[in-house]
C-alpha positions as CSV (number, residue, x, y, z in Angstrom):
1,X,40.7,-7.9,-7.1
2,X,40.1,-6.6,-3.5
3,X,36.9,-8.0,-1.9
4,X,35.3,-5.1,-0.5
5,X,33.2,-5.2,2.5
6,X,31.0,-2.2,2.8
7,X,29.6,-1.1,6.2
8,X,26.8,1.3,5.7
9,X,25.5,3.5,8.7
10,X,23.1,6.6,8.8
11,X,24.6,8.6,11.5
12,X,28.1,8.1,13.0
13,X,30.8,10.1,15.0
14,X,33.2,9.6,12.5
15,X,33.9,6.7,10.0
16,X,37.6,6.9,10.8
17,X,36.4,6.1,14.6
18,X,34.6,3.0,13.5
19,X,37.1,1.8,11.0
20,X,39.8,2.0,13.7
21,X,37.7,-0.2,16.0
22,X,37.1,-2.5,13.1
23,X,40.6,-2.9,12.3
24,X,41.9,-3.1,15.7
25,X,39.5,-6.2,16.0
26,X,40.8,-7.7,13.0
27,X,38.7,-6.7,9.8
28,X,40.4,-7.4,7.0
29,X,41.9,-5.0,4.2
30,X,39.1,-3.8,1.9
31,X,36.8,-3.3,5.0
32,X,34.9,0.1,4.1
33,X,32.9,1.9,6.6
34,X,30.5,4.6,4.9
35,X,28.2,7.0,6.6
36,X,25.3,9.2,5.4
37,X,26.1,11.6,8.1
38,X,29.2,12.3,10.6
39,X,28.5,14.2,13.7
40,X,32.1,14.6,14.5
41,X,34.1,14.1,11.1
42,X,37.5,15.4,11.2
43,X,40.2,16.4,8.5
44,X,43.9,17.3,8.8
45,X,44.8,18.9,12.3
46,X,41.7,18.4,13.8
47,X,39.6,20.2,11.3
48,X,36.0,19.6,11.3
49,X,34.4,18.0,8.3
50,X,31.0,19.0,7.8
51,X,28.4,18.2,5.2
52,X,24.7,18.0,5.2
53,X,23.3,14.1,5.9
54,X,22.9,12.0,2.5
55,X,24.8,14.5,0.4
56,X,28.4,13.2,0.2
57,X,30.5,10.3,0.0
58,X,31.9,9.9,3.8
59,X,34.2,6.7,4.0
60,X,36.9,5.1,5.4
61,X,38.8,2.3,3.8
62,X,40.9,-0.2,6.0
63,X,44.4,-1.5,4.4
64,X,47.1,-3.5,5.4
65,X,49.9,-3.0,3.2
66,X,53.8,-3.6,4.0
67,X,55.1,-1.1,6.7
68,X,57.3,0.6,4.3
69,X,54.1,2.1,2.4
70,X,53.2,4.3,5.0
71,X,56.7,5.7,5.5
72,X,56.2,7.1,1.7
73,X,55.7,10.5,2.3
74,X,53.9,10.8,-0.9
75,X,51.5,8.4,0.2
76,X,48.6,10.9,0.6
77,X,49.2,12.3,-2.8
78,X,49.2,8.9,-4.4
79,X,45.7,8.3,-2.7
80,X,44.5,11.8,-4.0
81,X,45.6,11.0,-7.4
82,X,43.4,7.9,-7.3
83,X,40.7,9.5,-6.1
84,X,40.9,12.5,-8.6
85,X,41.0,9.6,-11.5
86,X,38.0,8.1,-10.0
87,X,36.2,11.5,-10.2
88,X,37.6,12.0,-13.8
89,X,36.0,8.6,-15.0
90,X,32.7,9.2,-13.4
91,X,31.9,12.8,-14.2
92,X,34.4,14.2,-16.2
93,X,35.5,16.7,-13.9
94,X,39.4,16.9,-13.3
95,X,40.4,18.6,-9.9
96,X,43.7,19.3,-8.8
97,X,45.4,18.2,-5.9
98,X,46.7,20.6,-3.3
99,X,49.4,18.7,-1.2
100,X,49.1,16.6,0.4
101,X,45.7,15.9,0.8
102,X,43.2,18.0,-0.9
103,X,41.2,18.1,-4.5
104,X,40.2,21.3,-5.6
105,X,38.2,22.7,-8.2
106,X,38.5,26.2,-9.3
107,X,40.4,26.7,-6.0
108,X,38.0,25.4,-4.0
109,X,37.7,22.2,-1.8
110,X,36.0,19.4,-3.1
111,X,37.5,16.4,-1.5
112,X,39.6,15.9,1.9
113,X,41.6,12.8,2.6
114,X,43.0,11.8,5.9
115,X,45.3,9.0,6.5
116,X,45.8,7.1,9.9
117,X,48.1,4.1,11.0
118,X,48.8,2.2,13.7
119,X,52.4,1.0,14.0
120,X,53.8,-1.3,16.9
121,X,57.4,-1.8,16.8
122,X,57.7,-1.4,13.0
123,X,55.0,-3.3,12.1
124,X,52.1,-1.9,10.4
125,X,48.9,-3.0,11.9
126,X,46.4,-1.3,9.7
127,X,46.2,2.1,7.6
128,X,43.0,3.8,7.6
129,X,42.2,5.7,4.4
130,X,39.4,8.3,5.2
131,X,37.8,10.1,2.3
132,X,35.2,13.0,2.4
133,X,33.7,14.1,-1.1
134,X,31.5,16.7,-1.6
135,X,29.1,15.1,-4.0
136,X,25.4,16.4,-3.9
137,X,25.4,19.8,-1.8
138,X,23.8,22.6,-3.3
139,X,25.7,25.9,-3.5
140,X,23.7,27.5,-0.5
141,X,24.5,24.6,1.8
142,X,28.3,24.3,1.5
143,X,29.9,24.6,4.8
144,X,32.3,27.1,3.8
145,X,32.8,29.7,1.3
146,X,36.0,28.0,0.2
147,X,34.3,24.9,-0.5
148,X,32.4,23.2,-3.5
149,X,30.5,20.1,-4.6
150,X,30.2,18.0,-7.9
151,X,26.4,19.2,-8.0
152,X,27.9,23.0,-8.2
153,X,30.3,22.2,-10.3
154,X,28.6,20.0,-12.8
155,X,25.1,21.4,-12.6
156,X,23.3,18.0,-12.0
157,X,23.3,15.1,-9.2
158,X,25.8,12.6,-9.1
159,X,25.4,9.0,-8.3
160,X,27.0,8.6,-5.2
161,X,27.2,4.6,-5.4
162,X,28.7,4.9,-8.6
163,X,31.6,7.2,-7.8
164,X,32.0,5.3,-4.7
165,X,32.7,2.2,-6.7
166,X,35.1,4.1,-8.9
167,X,36.9,5.2,-6.0
168,X,37.4,1.8,-4.8
169,X,38.2,0.5,-8.1
170,X,41.2,3.0,-8.4
171,X,42.4,2.4,-5.0
172,X,42.1,-1.4,-5.4
173,X,44.8,-0.9,-8.7
174,X,47.2,0.4,-6.1
175,X,49.2,-3.0,-5.3
176,X,51.4,-1.1,-2.6
177,X,48.2,-0.3,-0.9
178,X,46.5,-3.6,-1.5
179,X,49.2,-6.2,-2.2
180,X,48.2,-9.5,-4.1
181,X,48.2,-11.4,-1.3
182,X,44.8,-9.9,0.1
183,X,43.4,-10.2,-3.3
């Protein structure tokens, strides 16, 4: 089992920035940076990730898998599959994957995933797995008309800590991301 160490913050620029700093300073695989609010959250291609404070799961996980893992062009899809499985297990909702890194419900974005790695001389120093899940955002507070939330889809709030635990459990099952040597 992965020994998760969760660093909780009220407000950050980006969980990816803090996780990158922690990873550079030697934080182990299984370190998680979680924020109630991001002022400069981002997705692929520099797109902004917006969410009202306290409504979403905004977190980055540090992994230190073998270099070959980040060379896998399907890595983002594998991560998306784990997040989708956690949502299905926790909420009974089955989002679809929009490759390479989004989860959708009825064509609307529920989850964004951002992967970032640092490689030197073909040695992977770290892999950051950034995940943003729109959890308890009311319909009138969604940042875009193409977005949705678990609250909107289910008609009731979702326990964010329970969902976070489910996502981390799913990620921990992937021995390519978290080899037995770090368990």
